[in-house]
C-alpha positions in Angstrom: 32.8 5.5 -3.5 32.8 1.8 -3.5 30.6 -0.2 -5.6 27.9 -1.8 -3.9 27.5 -5.9 -4.2 24.2 -5.0 -5.8 25.3 -2.7 -8.6 25.9 -6.1 -10.8 22.1 -7.7 -9.6 21.1 -4.6 -10.5 22.5 -4.3 -13.9 21.5 -7.9 -14.7 18.1 -7.7 -14.0 15.8 -9.3 -11.5 15.4 -13.2 -12.1 11.7 -14.0 -12.4 11.7 -15.9 -9.3 12.9 -12.9 -7.4 9.6 -11.1 -9.1 7.4 -13.3 -8.1 8.0 -13.2 -4.5 7.5 -9.5 -4.6 4.0 -9.9 -5.8 3.5 -12.6 -3.6 4.4 -10.4 -0.4 2.8 -7.6 -2.1 -0.7 -9.6 -2.1 -0.2 -11.5 0.9 0.5 -8.7 3.0 -3.4 -7.4 2.9 -4.9 -10.6 2.3 -5.8 -11.1 6.4 -6.4 -7.3 6.6 -8.3 -6.8 4.4 -10.5 -9.8 5.4 -10.7 -8.2 9.1 -11.5 -5.0 7.8 -13.7 -6.1 5.1 -15.4 -9.4 5.3 -15.3 -9.9 9.0 -17.5 -6.0 9.4 -20.0 -7.9 7.4 -20.0 -11.8 9.0 -20.1 -9.8 12.9 -22.8 -7.4 11.5 -24.7 -10.6 10.4 -24.4 -12.4 14.2 -25.5 -9.0 15.7 -22.8 -6.8 16.5 -23.0 -3.5 17.5 -21.7 -0.3 15.5 -19.0 -0.2 18.3 -17.5 -3.1 17.4 -17.5 -2.4 14.0 -15.9 1.1 14.8 -13.2 -0.9 16.4 -12.6 -3.4 13.7 -11.9 -0.2 11.2 -9.9 1.4 14.1 -7.7 -1.2 13.2 -6.2 0.5 10.1 -4.7 3.1 11.6 -2.0 0.8 12.1 -0.5 1.5 8.6 -0.2 4.8 8.6 1.6 5.1 12.3 4.1 2.3 11.3 7.0 4.6 10.5 7.6 5.0 14.0 9.1 1.3 14.2 10.6 1.6 10.4 13.8 2.8 11.7 14.1 -1.1 13.7 13.6 -2.7 10.7 16.5 -0.9 8.9 18.8 -0.8 11.8 18.1 -4.4 12.9 18.2 -7.9 11.7 17.2 -11.1 12.7 19.0 -14.0 13.3 21.5 -15.2 10.2 18.5 -15.0 7.9 19.4 -11.8 6.2 18.2 -8.5 7.1 15.1 -7.8 5.3 14.4 -11.8 4.6 14.4 -12.5 8.7 11.8 -9.9 9.4 9.6 -10.8 6.5 9.8 -14.5 7.3 9.0 -13.8 10.9 6.2 -12.1 9.9 4.4 -14.1 7.4 5.0 -16.8 9.5 2.7 -15.1 12.7 0.2 -14.0 10.4 -0.2 -17.8 9.2 0.0 -18.4 13.2 -2.6 -15.4 14.3 -5.1 -16.8 11.2 -5.0 -19.9 12.4 -6.0 -19.2 16.1 -8.1 -17.0 15.4 -9.7 -20.3 13.4 -10.0 -22.1 16.5 -12.5 -19.4 17.8 -16.4 -18.9 17.6 -16.5 -15.7 15.3 -20.1 -14.5 17.3 -18.9 -15.2 20.9 -14.9 -14.7 20.9 -14.9 -11.1 19.9 -12.1 -9.5 21.9 -10.0 -12.2 21.2 -10.7 -12.3 17.5 -10.2 -8.6 17.7 -7.0 -9.1 19.3 -5.6 -11.0 16.8 -7.2 -8.6 14.5 -4.7 -6.0 15.9 -1.7 -8.4 16.0 -2.1 -8.8 12.3 -2.4 -5.7 11.3 1.2 -4.7 13.2 2.5 -8.1 11.9 1.7 -6.8 8.1 2.4 -3.5 8.7 6.2 -4.5 9.8 6.1 -7.0 6.6 5.1 -3.9 4.5 8.3 -2.1 5.7 10.7 -4.8 5.1 9.4 -5.5 1.6 9.5 -2.1 0.8 13.3 -1.9 2.3 14.1 -5.0 0.4 12.8 -3.6 -3.3 14.6 0.3 -2.8 17.7 -1.9 -2.0 17.7 -4.7 -4.9 15.6 -2.4 -7.5 17.0 -0.3 -10.4 15.3 3.1 -11.1 14.1 1.2 -14.3 12.6 -1.4 -12.4 10.9 0.3 -9.8 8.0 1.2 -11.8 6.7 -2.1 -12.5 7.2 -3.1 -9.1 5.2 -0.1 -8.0 2.6 -1.8 -10.6 3.0 -5.2 -8.8 2.4 -3.5 -5.5 -0.5 -1.7 -6.2 -2.1 -4.5 -7.8 -0.8 -7.0 -4.6 -2.9 -4.6 -2.6 -5.5 -5.2 -4.9 -5.6 -8.7 -5.2 -5.2 -9.0 -1.4 -8.6 -7.0 -1.1 -10.0 -9.3 -3.9 -9.3 -12.2 -2.0 -9.8 -11.1 1.8 -12.4 -8.9 1.7 -14.6 -11.0 -1.8 -13.3 -14.5 -2.0 -13.2 -15.1 1.5 -16.7 -14.2 2.3 -17.5 -16.7 -0.6 -15.8 -19.0 1.2 -17.0 -18.5 4.6 -21.2 -18.5 2.6 -20.1 -22.1 1.6 -17.6 -23.5 3.9 -18.1 -21.3 7.3 -15.7 -19.9 9.5 -13.0 -22.1 10.3 -12.1 -23.5 6.8 -11.9 -19.6 5.7 -9.5 -18.9 8.2 -7.5 -21.7 6.8 -7.9 -20.8 3.6 -6.2 -17.3 4.5 -3.6 -18.9 6.3 -3.0 -21.2 3.3 -2.7 -18.4 0.9 -0.8 -16.3 3.1 1.8 -19.1 3.5 2.4 -19.1 0.3 5.0 -16.2 0.5 6.5 -17.9 3.5 7.7 -21.0 1.2 9.1 -18.8 -1.8 11.1 -17.2 1.2 13.0 -20.2 2.1 14.4 -20.5 -1.1 15.5 -17.0 -1.6 18.5 -15.5 -0.8 19.0 -12.2 0.3 22.1 -10.4 -1.5 25.3 -9.1 0.9 24.9 -5.8 1.6 26.7 -3.4 4.2 24.8 -2.1 7.3 25.0 1.7 6.1 23.1 2.9 9.3 24.1 4.7 12.4 22.6 4.6 15.7 22.0 8.0 16.5 20.3 7.7 12.3 17.0 6.3 13.5 14.4 9.7 14.2 16.8 12.0 13.3 15.9 10.6 9.9 12.2 11.7 10.3 14.0 15.8 10.1 16.4 15.1 7.9 14.4 13.6 4.6 12.7 16.3 4.2 16.2 18.3 3.7 16.8 16.9 0.8 16.6 19.2 -2.5 12.9 20.1 -3.4 12.0 18.6 -0.1 9.1 21.0 0.7 7.7 20.2 -2.7 7.6 16.6 -2.6 5.9 16.7 0.9 3.0 18.7 -0.5 2.8 16.5 -3.3 2.6 13.5 -1.0 -0.5 15.1 1.0 -2.1 16.5 -1.7 -1.8 14.1 -5.4 -4.3 11.2 -3.9 -6.3 13.5 -2.3 -9.4 14.0 -4.5 -9.3 10.2 -5.4 -10.1 10.0 -1.0 -13.2 12.8 -1.5 -14.7 10.9 -4.4 -14.0 7.5 -2.6 -16.2 8.1 0.1 -19.5 8.8 -2.1 -19.3 5.3 -4.2 -20.7 3.0 -1.5 -23.1 5.4 -0.6 -23.6 6.5 -4.0 -24.3 2.6 -4.6 -26.6 1.8 -1.3 -28.8 4.9 -2.0 -29.4 4.0 -5.9 -30.9 0.3 -4.1 -28.2 -2.4 -4.5 -27.9 -4.8 -2.3 -24.5 -5.6 -0.7 -23.7 -8.3 -2.2 -23.5 -6.8 -6.1 -22.2 -3.6 -4.7 -19.3 -6.1 -2.9 -18.6 -7.9 -6.8 -18.6 -4.6 -8.5 -16.6 -2.7 -5.8 -14.5 -5.6 -5.1 -13.9 -7.6 -8.0 -14.7 -5.6 -10.8 -12.9 -2.6 -9.2 -10.3 -4.3 -8.2 -9.7 -6.2 -11.5 -10.0 -2.9 -13.4 -7.6 -1.4 -11.2 -5.4 -4.2 -11.2 -5.0 -3.6 -15.0 -4.3 -0.3 -15.0 -1.6 -0.5 -12.1 0.6 -2.7 -14.1 0.4 -1.1 -17.3 1.3 2.1 -15.9 4.3 0.2 -13.9 5.3 -1.2 -17.5 4.9 2.1 -19.3 6.9 3.9 -16.6 10.4 2.1 -17.8 12.6 5.0 -19.3 9.9 8.2 -18.1 11.1 11.3 -16.8 9.2 10.9 -12.9 7.9 14.9 -13.6 6.0 13.8 -16.7 4.6 11.0 -15.4 3.3 12.8 -12.2 1.5 15.0 -14.5 -0.1 12.7 -17.0 -1.3 10.6 -14.2 -2.7 13.5 -11.9 -4.5 14.7 -14.9 -5.7 11.4 -15.5 -6.6 11.0 -12.2 -9.2 14.0 -13.0 -11.3 11.9 -15.3 -11.4 9.4 -12.3 -12.8 11.6 -10.3 -15.0 13.3 -12.9 -16.6 9.2 -13.8 -18.3 9.7 -9.9 -20.1 13.2 -10.9 -21.3 11.3 -13.7 -24.4 9.6 -11.8 -25.1 13.2 -10.6 -25.8 14.2 -13.9 -26.8 11.2 -15.7 -29.7 8.5 -14.6 -28.2 6.4 -12.3 -28.5 3.1 -14.0 -26.9 -0.4 -13.1 -24.6 0.2 -16.2 -24.1 3.8 -15.8 -23.1 2.7 -11.8 -20.8 0.1 -12.6 -19.1 2.1 -15.2 -18.4 4.3 -13.0 -16.4 2.3 -10.4 -14.4 0.9 -13.3 -13.3 4.3 -14.7 -12.7 5.3 -11.0 -10.3 2.5 -10.1 -8.9 2.2 -13.4 -7.6 6.5 -13.4 -6.8 6.4 -9.8 -4.6 3.7 -9.6 -2.0 5.2 -12.0 -1.3 8.0 -9.6 -0.8 5.6 -6.8 1.8 3.6 -9.0 3.9 7.0 -10.3 3.6 8.2 -6.4 5.0 5.2 -5.2 7.6 5.0 -7.8 9.1 8.4 -7.0 8.7 7.7 -3.0 11.3 4.8 -3.5 13.4 6.7 -6.0 13.8 9.2 -3.0 15.0 6.7 -0.9 18.3 6.6 0.8 20.7 3.3 0.6 21.2 3.6 4.2 17.4 3.8 5.5 15.6 2.6 2.5 12.5 1.5 4.5 12.2 4.3 7.1 12.8 6.9 4.3 9.6 4.7 2.2 7.4 4.1 5.1 7.7 7.9 6.3 6.7 8.7 3.0 3.9 6.9 2.8 2.3 7.4 6.2 2.5 11.2 5.5 0.5 9.9 2.0 -1.8 7.2 4.1 -3.0 9.7 6.8 -4.1 12.6 4.1 -5.8 9.6 2.5 -7.3 8.7 5.2 -8.3 11.1 6.9 -10.1 12.9 3.4 -12.0 9.8 3.0 -13.9 10.2 6.7 -13.8 14.1 5.3 -15.2 13.1 2.6 -18.3 11.1 4.5 -18.8 13.8 7.0 -19.2 16.8 4.3 -21.6 14.6 2.1 -24.7 16.1 4.8 -23.9 19.3 4.9 -22.3 19.7 0.8 -24.5 16.6 -1.1 -22.9 14.5 -2.9 -22.6 17.4 -6.3 -20.8 19.7 -3.5 -18.5 16.7 -2.7 -17.4 15.9 -6.1 -16.8 19.6 -7.0 -14.5 19.8 -4.1 -12.6 16.3 -5.0 -12.0 17.8 -8.5 -10.5 21.3 -7.2 -8.1 19.0 -5.5 -7.6 17.0 -8.3 -6.3 19.8 -9.9 -4.7 21.2 -7.5 -2.8 18.0 -8.0 -2.1 18.9 -11.2 -0.6 22.1 -10.4 1.5 20.4 -7.7 2.8 17.8 -10.1 3.8 20.8 -12.9 5.6 22.5 -10.2 7.6 19.1 -8.7 11.5 19.5 -9.8 13.6 16.2 -9.7 17.0 16.1 -8.5 18.8 17.6 -11.2 21.6 15.0 -9.8 19.7 12.2 -10.4 18.0 10.5 -7.1 18.1 12.6 -4.5 17.9 10.2 -1.6 20.3 8.0 -3.2 23.0 10.7 -3.4 22.3 11.9 0.0 22.5 8.1 1.1 25.6 7.2 -1.1 27.4 10.5 0.9 26.1 9.1 4.4 27.9 5.4 3.5 31.4 6.8 2.9 31.3 8.9 5.8 29.9 5.5 8.1 30.9 2.6 6.2 33.6 2.1 8.8 31.0 1.4 11.7 28.7 -0.8 9.0 27.7 -4.2 10.0 28.2 -6.8 7.3 24.9 -8.1 5.9 25.0 -11.9 5.6 23.2 -14.0 3.0 20.8 -16.6 4.9 
């Protein structure tokens, strides 16, 4: 088997500028989307929007779990001479900046339909950007670097939420709609500037035309595929059920929306960032199975924290501590799961493989948030919390049952075999 041109890069380690680019891309991909699904909802509700309009905005979030449907296209095709994933990234970032600039020219109270159309477009652009950045990360990162990279990924999403759903609302309060949208466009444009100076390493395209949709089936035939599928479905279900209770509990305690936003979107996000990056650093050189087990046990603590206000007087300190402990204990599980997802990608279709796993996990996660909220009425907070605790211990059991491939990364092994058989049909990936 021939040596990949990326191998020297992996052995030498990544330049700080590449780490900064990955962190920037993982942050800016969610800034605009979190604004529309968070701050925008509060803004239009204040302007008299109906609950039907608000539900339409929340529905936009379902674009992300569906992105596996077009992920093979990102793996298969390149855009001009910009580089494979770099070309997609530049196009998506530029599209988001342009969409935000157009939205800035509209009236947030009178132009709901046009703003909503732009919101859907931004959701599609950000989801496609995520496909491309995941594909790039899978190709250029070594196994030892992936823990930190996924810590950066989770932290970036939290920072995107902080900037888009939190800080942008403050900017809107003081400077209005147009300035807040231009501010978001400027933040999103930072990654675009970084991409102008980045040169994607040369690789060989290793994807056959017949591979695209067939990969949705063949991926699960890897060693340990069924156990891994169960982990993807149920590993973070407990945190989703618990999260469904946090907002209602804070509202029931008499907290104002501004106080909830500060504690959840700022304090909670910062606690999550610290946990995610710390977990990423600690993952280096550690066996994935051990990390899955430990992160699942830590997740149990986070779910248990949500039960504390039900057992003690729900004072401001107790509720704030609950939020902090929840975010701190949930995000290591997200980091470890994302790292193993990246490990299980093949060199020929990294974006497709990663996005397929992500979509399975997110469909269950988002579904459980809705189920948790629905069950709160018949079961009450204690009932849903008990169900979340049971799911948390199920995650521990599934992690214990998980077995790593004896030959290393199953996805990489499978991808390498396919590379040898299809290399003659490959297309050279040029450096931009």
